[in-house]
C-alpha positions as CSV (number, residue, x, y, z in Angstrom):
1,X,10.1,-1.8,15.6
2,X,12.6,0.8,16.7
3,X,11.8,4.2,15.2
4,X,8.4,3.1,13.8
5,X,5.3,5.2,14.4
6,X,2.0,3.3,14.4
7,X,-0.6,6.1,14.6
8,X,-3.0,4.8,12.0
9,X,-2.4,1.1,13.0
10,X,-3.3,2.1,16.5
11,X,-6.6,3.5,15.3
12,X,-7.4,0.3,13.5
13,X,-6.5,-2.0,16.3
14,X,-7.8,-0.1,19.4
15,X,-8.1,-1.2,22.1
16,X,-5.3,-3.6,21.2
17,X,-1.9,-1.8,21.2
18,X,0.2,-2.0,18.0
19,X,3.3,-3.2,19.9
20,X,1.2,-6.0,21.4
21,X,-0.1,-7.0,18.0
22,X,3.3,-6.9,16.3
23,X,4.9,-9.0,19.0
24,X,2.2,-11.6,19.3
25,X,0.4,-11.9,16.0
26,X,2.1,-10.2,13.1
27,X,3.1,-12.9,10.5
28,X,2.3,-15.6,13.1
29,X,-1.4,-16.0,13.8
30,X,-4.8,-14.5,13.4
31,X,-6.1,-11.6,15.6
32,X,-9.7,-10.7,16.1
33,X,-10.4,-7.3,17.7
34,X,-13.9,-6.5,18.7
35,X,-14.9,-2.9,17.8
36,X,-17.6,-0.5,18.5
37,X,-20.5,-0.2,15.9
38,X,-19.7,2.4,13.3
39,X,-15.9,2.3,13.9
40,X,-15.1,1.9,10.2
41,X,-18.3,3.4,8.7
42,X,-16.5,6.6,7.6
43,X,-14.1,4.7,5.5
44,X,-16.7,3.7,2.8
45,X,-20.3,4.6,3.5
46,X,-22.9,3.1,1.1
47,X,-23.5,6.5,-0.5
48,X,-19.8,6.9,-1.4
49,X,-19.7,3.4,-2.9
50,X,-22.7,4.3,-5.0
51,X,-20.9,7.4,-6.2
52,X,-17.8,5.5,-7.1
53,X,-19.8,3.0,-9.1
54,X,-21.8,5.7,-10.8
55,X,-19.0,8.1,-11.7
56,X,-16.0,6.0,-12.6
57,X,-15.4,3.9,-15.7
58,X,-14.8,0.6,-13.9
59,X,-14.1,-2.5,-16.0
60,X,-13.6,-6.2,-15.3
61,X,-11.7,-7.5,-13.4
62,X,-11.3,-4.4,-11.2
63,X,-15.0,-4.4,-10.7
64,X,-16.5,-7.9,-10.7
65,X,-19.4,-10.0,-9.4
66,X,-18.6,-13.4,-7.8
67,X,-20.9,-16.1,-6.6
68,X,-19.9,-19.4,-4.9
69,X,-16.3,-18.9,-5.9
70,X,-16.8,-18.0,-9.6
71,X,-16.8,-14.7,-11.4
72,X,-20.0,-13.9,-13.3
73,X,-19.7,-12.9,-17.0
74,X,-18.9,-9.2,-17.2
75,X,-21.6,-8.7,-19.8
76,X,-24.1,-9.6,-17.2
77,X,-23.7,-6.2,-15.6
78,X,-21.3,-4.2,-17.9
79,X,-21.6,-3.1,-21.5
80,X,-18.9,-1.6,-23.7
81,X,-19.6,1.3,-26.0
82,X,-17.3,2.9,-28.6
83,X,-16.8,6.6,-28.4
84,X,-14.8,9.3,-30.1
85,X,-12.9,9.6,-33.3
86,X,-10.5,6.8,-32.2
87,X,-13.4,4.5,-31.5
88,X,-12.2,3.8,-27.9
89,X,-14.1,1.1,-26.0
90,X,-15.6,2.5,-22.7
91,X,-17.2,0.3,-20.0
92,X,-20.7,1.3,-18.9
93,X,-22.3,-0.1,-15.8
94,X,-25.8,-1.4,-16.2
95,X,-27.4,-0.5,-12.8
96,X,-30.6,-2.6,-13.2
97,X,-28.7,-5.7,-14.3
98,X,-26.1,-5.3,-11.5
99,X,-28.7,-4.9,-8.9
100,X,-30.6,-8.0,-10.1
101,X,-27.4,-10.1,-9.8
102,X,-26.8,-8.8,-6.3
103,X,-30.4,-9.6,-5.3
104,X,-29.9,-13.2,-6.5
105,X,-26.8,-13.6,-4.3
106,X,-23.7,-12.2,-6.1
107,X,-21.0,-10.5,-4.2
108,X,-19.7,-7.2,-5.5
109,X,-15.9,-6.9,-5.5
110,X,-14.0,-3.6,-6.2
111,X,-10.2,-3.7,-6.2
112,X,-7.9,-0.9,-5.2
113,X,-10.8,1.3,-3.9
114,X,-8.1,3.3,-2.1
115,X,-7.4,4.9,-5.4
116,X,-11.0,6.1,-5.7
117,X,-11.9,7.6,-2.3
118,X,-9.8,10.0,-0.3
119,X,-10.3,8.5,3.3
120,X,-9.2,5.1,2.0
121,X,-6.2,6.7,0.2
122,X,-5.2,8.4,3.4
123,X,-5.5,5.1,5.4
124,X,-3.4,3.3,2.8
125,X,-0.8,6.1,2.6
126,X,-0.3,6.2,6.4
127,X,-0.1,2.5,6.8
128,X,2.5,2.4,4.1
129,X,4.5,5.0,6.0
130,X,4.2,2.9,9.2
131,X,4.7,-0.6,7.8
132,X,7.0,0.2,4.9
133,X,5.1,-2.0,2.5
134,X,2.7,-1.5,-0.4
135,X,-0.9,-1.4,0.7
136,X,-4.0,-2.1,-1.4
137,X,-7.6,-1.9,-0.2
138,X,-10.4,-3.9,-1.8
139,X,-14.1,-3.6,-1.0
140,X,-16.6,-6.5,-0.8
141,X,-20.4,-6.1,-0.6
142,X,-23.0,-8.9,-0.3
143,X,-26.7,-9.3,0.5
144,X,-27.6,-13.0,0.5
145,X,-25.9,-16.2,1.7
146,X,-23.8,-17.2,-1.4
147,X,-20.0,-17.1,-0.8
148,X,-18.1,-14.7,-3.0
149,X,-15.0,-16.9,-2.8
150,X,-14.4,-20.5,-2.0
151,X,-11.9,-21.6,0.7
152,X,-8.6,-20.1,-0.3
153,X,-5.3,-18.4,0.9
154,X,-3.8,-15.1,0.0
155,X,-0.1,-14.3,-0.8
156,X,-0.2,-11.3,1.4
157,X,-1.4,-10.4,5.0
158,X,-4.8,-8.8,5.3
159,X,-6.8,-6.8,7.8
160,X,-10.5,-7.3,7.4
161,X,-12.5,-4.2,8.4
162,X,-16.2,-4.8,8.9
163,X,-17.7,-1.5,7.8
164,X,-21.4,-2.5,8.1
165,X,-23.4,-5.6,8.6
166,X,-22.0,-9.0,9.6
167,X,-20.1,-11.9,8.0
168,X,-19.2,-15.4,9.2
169,X,-15.5,-16.2,8.9
170,X,-13.7,-19.6,9.2
171,X,-9.9,-19.8,9.5
172,X,-7.9,-23.0,9.0
173,X,-4.2,-22.0,9.3
174,X,-1.4,-22.9,6.8
175,X,-1.0,-26.3,5.1
176,X,2.3,-25.3,3.5
177,X,4.5,-22.9,5.4
178,X,4.6,-19.5,3.8
179,X,3.3,-20.4,0.4
180,X,3.9,-18.1,-2.6
181,X,2.4,-17.7,-6.0
182,X,4.1,-19.8,-8.7
183,X,5.3,-22.1,-5.9
184,X,7.1,-25.4,-6.7
185,X,4.6,-27.2,-4.5
186,X,0.9,-26.5,-4.1
187,X,-0.6,-25.9,-0.7
188,X,-3.2,-28.6,-0.1
189,X,-6.7,-27.7,1.1
190,X,-7.2,-28.2,4.8
191,X,-9.2,-31.3,5.8
192,X,-9.9,-30.7,9.5
193,X,-12.2,-28.3,11.3
194,X,-11.4,-24.5,11.3
195,X,-9.0,-23.2,14.0
196,X,-11.3,-20.2,14.5
197,X,-14.9,-19.6,13.4
198,X,-16.9,-16.5,14.4
199,X,-19.1,-13.8,13.0
200,X,-17.5,-10.4,12.5
201,X,-19.8,-7.6,13.7
202,X,-20.0,-4.0,12.6
203,X,-16.7,-2.3,13.7
204,X,-14.7,-5.6,14.2
205,X,-11.3,-6.2,12.8
206,X,-9.7,-9.5,11.7
207,X,-6.1,-10.0,10.9
208,X,-5.2,-13.0,8.7
209,X,-1.5,-13.8,8.0
210,X,-0.3,-14.7,4.5
211,X,-1.0,-18.4,3.6
212,X,-3.8,-19.0,6.0
213,X,-6.8,-20.7,4.4
214,X,-10.1,-18.9,5.0
215,X,-13.6,-18.5,3.8
216,X,-16.3,-15.9,4.5
217,X,-20.1,-16.5,4.5
218,X,-22.7,-13.7,4.2
219,X,-25.7,-13.9,6.5
220,X,-28.6,-12.9,4.3
221,X,-28.3,-9.2,5.1
222,X,-26.4,-6.2,3.6
223,X,-22.8,-6.5,4.5
224,X,-19.8,-4.4,3.5
225,X,-16.2,-5.1,4.5
226,X,-12.7,-3.9,3.4
227,X,-9.6,-5.9,3.0
228,X,-6.4,-4.1,3.6
229,X,-3.7,-6.1,1.9
230,X,-0.1,-5.7,3.1
231,X,2.5,-7.1,0.6
232,X,5.5,-7.9,2.8
233,X,8.9,-8.6,1.4
234,X,10.4,-12.2,1.6
235,X,13.8,-13.8,1.2
236,X,13.0,-14.3,-2.5
237,X,12.6,-10.5,-2.9
238,X,16.0,-10.1,-1.1
239,X,17.6,-12.5,-3.6
240,X,16.1,-10.7,-6.6
241,X,17.5,-7.4,-5.2
242,X,20.9,-9.0,-4.9
243,X,20.7,-10.4,-8.4
244,X,20.0,-6.9,-9.7
245,X,23.0,-5.4,-7.8
246,X,25.3,-8.2,-9.2
247,X,24.7,-6.8,-12.7
248,X,27.6,-4.5,-11.8
249,X,29.9,-7.5,-11.4
250,X,32.0,-8.5,-14.4
251,X,32.2,-12.1,-13.0
252,X,28.4,-12.4,-12.9
253,X,28.0,-11.0,-16.3
254,X,30.4,-13.5,-17.8
255,X,29.2,-16.6,-19.6
256,X,29.3,-19.7,-17.3
257,X,32.3,-21.9,-18.2
258,X,30.4,-24.9,-19.5
259,X,33.2,-26.2,-21.8
260,X,36.1,-25.3,-19.4
261,X,38.2,-27.7,-17.4
262,X,37.1,-28.8,-13.9
263,X,39.7,-26.5,-12.2
264,X,38.6,-23.5,-14.3
265,X,35.0,-24.1,-13.5
266,X,35.8,-24.5,-9.7
267,X,37.7,-21.2,-9.8
268,X,34.9,-19.4,-11.5
269,X,32.4,-20.7,-8.9
270,X,34.7,-19.6,-6.1
271,X,34.7,-16.1,-7.5
272,X,30.9,-16.0,-7.8
273,X,30.5,-17.5,-4.3
274,X,32.8,-14.9,-2.8
275,X,31.0,-12.0,-4.4
276,X,27.6,-13.4,-3.5
277,X,28.6,-13.9,0.2
278,X,29.9,-10.4,0.3
279,X,26.5,-9.1,-0.8
280,X,24.9,-11.3,1.8
281,X,26.9,-9.7,4.6
282,X,25.4,-8.8,8.0
283,X,24.1,-5.5,6.8
284,X,22.4,-6.9,3.7
285,X,18.9,-6.7,5.1
286,X,19.3,-3.1,6.3
287,X,20.7,-2.1,2.9
288,X,17.8,-3.9,1.1
289,X,15.2,-2.2,3.3
290,X,16.9,1.2,2.8
291,X,17.1,0.8,-1.0
292,X,13.5,-0.5,-1.1
293,X,12.2,2.5,0.8
294,X,14.2,4.9,-1.2
295,X,12.9,3.6,-4.5
296,X,9.2,3.4,-3.4
297,X,7.0,5.6,-5.7
298,X,4.4,7.9,-4.3
299,X,0.7,7.9,-5.2
300,X,-0.2,10.4,-7.8
301,X,-0.8,13.9,-6.3
302,X,-1.4,17.0,-8.5
303,X,-1.3,20.6,-7.4
304,X,-3.3,22.1,-10.3
305,X,-3.9,24.8,-11.2
306,X,-1.0,26.4,-9.4
307,X,1.8,24.0,-10.2
308,X,1.3,24.6,-13.9
309,X,1.2,28.4,-13.4
310,X,4.3,30.7,-13.1
311,X,3.5,31.3,-9.4
312,X,3.4,27.6,-8.5
313,X,1.9,28.5,-5.1
314,X,-1.4,30.4,-4.4
315,X,-0.8,33.9,-3.2
316,X,-2.2,33.2,0.3
317,X,0.0,31.7,2.9
318,X,-3.0,29.7,4.1
319,X,-2.3,27.2,1.3
320,X,-1.4,23.8,2.7
321,X,1.2,21.3,1.5
322,X,2.2,17.7,2.3
323,X,5.2,15.5,1.6
324,X,4.3,12.9,-1.0
325,X,7.1,10.4,-0.1
326,X,5.5,7.0,0.6
327,X,8.1,6.1,3.2
328,X,9.3,8.1,6.2
329,X,12.4,10.1,5.7
330,X,14.7,10.2,8.6
331,X,17.1,13.1,8.1
332,X,19.1,12.3,11.2
333,X,20.1,8.9,9.8
334,X,19.8,9.5,6.0
335,X,21.0,13.1,5.7
336,X,24.6,13.9,5.1
337,X,25.9,17.3,6.2
338,X,29.1,18.6,4.8
339,X,30.9,21.6,6.2
340,X,32.6,22.0,2.9
341,X,29.5,22.3,0.6
342,X,26.8,23.0,3.2
343,X,24.2,20.5,1.8
344,X,21.7,18.1,3.1
345,X,20.9,14.8,1.2
346,X,18.3,12.1,1.4
347,X,17.0,9.3,-0.9
348,X,13.4,9.2,-2.0
349,X,11.3,8.1,-5.0
350,X,14.3,6.4,-6.6
351,X,16.5,9.4,-6.5
352,X,19.2,11.1,-4.4
353,X,18.1,14.6,-3.4
354,X,20.5,17.4,-2.4
355,X,19.5,20.8,-0.9
356,X,21.2,23.5,1.0
357,X,21.5,22.6,4.7
358,X,19.2,25.5,5.6
359,X,16.4,23.7,3.9
360,X,16.1,21.4,6.9
361,X,14.0,23.9,8.8
362,X,11.3,23.5,6.1
363,X,11.7,19.8,5.6
364,X,11.7,18.9,9.2
365,X,8.0,19.6,9.9
366,X,7.0,17.9,6.6
367,X,8.7,14.7,7.7
368,X,5.8,14.0,10.1
369,X,3.5,13.3,7.1
370,X,1.0,16.0,8.2
371,X,0.1,18.9,6.0
372,X,1.3,22.4,6.9
373,X,0.3,25.8,5.7
374,X,2.9,28.0,4.1
375,X,2.5,30.3,7.1
376,X,3.4,27.5,9.5
377,X,6.5,26.6,7.4
378,X,7.5,30.3,7.3
379,X,7.2,30.4,11.1
380,X,9.3,27.2,11.5
381,X,12.0,28.8,9.3
382,X,12.0,32.1,11.1
383,X,15.5,33.4,11.7
384,X,16.9,31.1,9.1
385,X,14.9,31.7,5.9
386,X,12.7,34.6,4.9
387,X,9.1,34.1,3.5
388,X,10.2,34.6,-0.1
389,X,12.8,31.9,0.2
390,X,10.4,29.5,1.9
391,X,7.8,30.0,-0.8
392,X,10.4,29.5,-3.6
393,X,11.7,26.3,-1.9
394,X,8.3,24.8,-1.4
395,X,7.5,25.7,-5.1
396,X,10.7,23.8,-6.1
397,X,9.6,20.8,-4.0
398,X,6.2,20.8,-5.8
399,X,7.8,20.9,-9.2
400,X,10.0,18.0,-8.3
401,X,7.0,16.0,-7.0
402,X,8.2,15.8,-3.4
403,X,5.4,18.0,-2.1
404,X,1.8,18.6,-3.1
405,X,-0.9,21.1,-2.3
406,X,-3.8,19.6,-0.3
407,X,-7.3,20.9,0.3
408,X,-7.4,22.9,3.6
409,X,-10.0,20.5,5.1
410,X,-7.7,17.4,4.8
411,X,-5.2,16.2,7.3
412,X,-5.5,18.9,9.9
């Protein structure tokens, strides 16, 4: 937990403290946090959901209707039309048919809604910066009493955010410790009573660790909740990372000595074992996390029309910019200063970046993840860089995809 900042996690969990949650529940057991009515209503109001459904070309399975654990046929609420010279198939929502299915008891499921609505994108982005893992947010809306999904477990941790209405949840725990998809042994369904069973009210949060069996029951009223999925790394991910690194090893690239003598085979195995153990040294986990964070790709952010124009930046210094890196950059620990060449370096988005050491006065404020106006960055660089140099540097960062222009009303 050292060095982590949990600003957005704190907002979700209040009044529970993030440190208390991490120490007592994270990856171990469920956590129910009662919230005030309307606490999450700004994240996806009904009118915004209506706009998303109306204005986007959403296809199955990203948009789907489920009832009692089964997906309804997509042609019951979607039709595909061909358009253009290339005869491209385009999904079209059929509003009357969709509504009829919902009235009969279907649950509406919309995956990755964080890619479609700015407040959810901001939530996912900030949680990724805090938890250092990929975040995906799905939306679930129901009206009757039919379950959208049968009793099941997920291969990732989830926060359930009750946006509006109520829903009855039952949690059963794990029947196989830390199950994974494509496992060598299936996790059996629980046979006993639930460990926890309660109704989530408007504004409540429920945390469910990976592998915990659960089921949710609508209560014959409009209900809308979000699932924030956190895809944590496992030891299997660590081994895959090491396997990729060992491609650099001549011994690991060699054919295995199937037809060799027993001593030759033993010698070959000793060489492989020695190299593998060296990769699994005491610092292996730190190196894995560092490489994983450095290679994480940002969510798409464009700065049109200016980024495609010669000026790159608007003429006004009121323009605001934000770092796009999906993980926190710690210059103190990841930057290397050299008196010989006067540079500052850091890794992000799968690349190693190098800038003049004076650039730190501009980068330092942006590392907070907040957006800053050009005027604020010029003020931070005062005495080190002039306005023209700051604007040129920020323009360079935009062209490299490290920084993006943001609307002035966001992130203040």
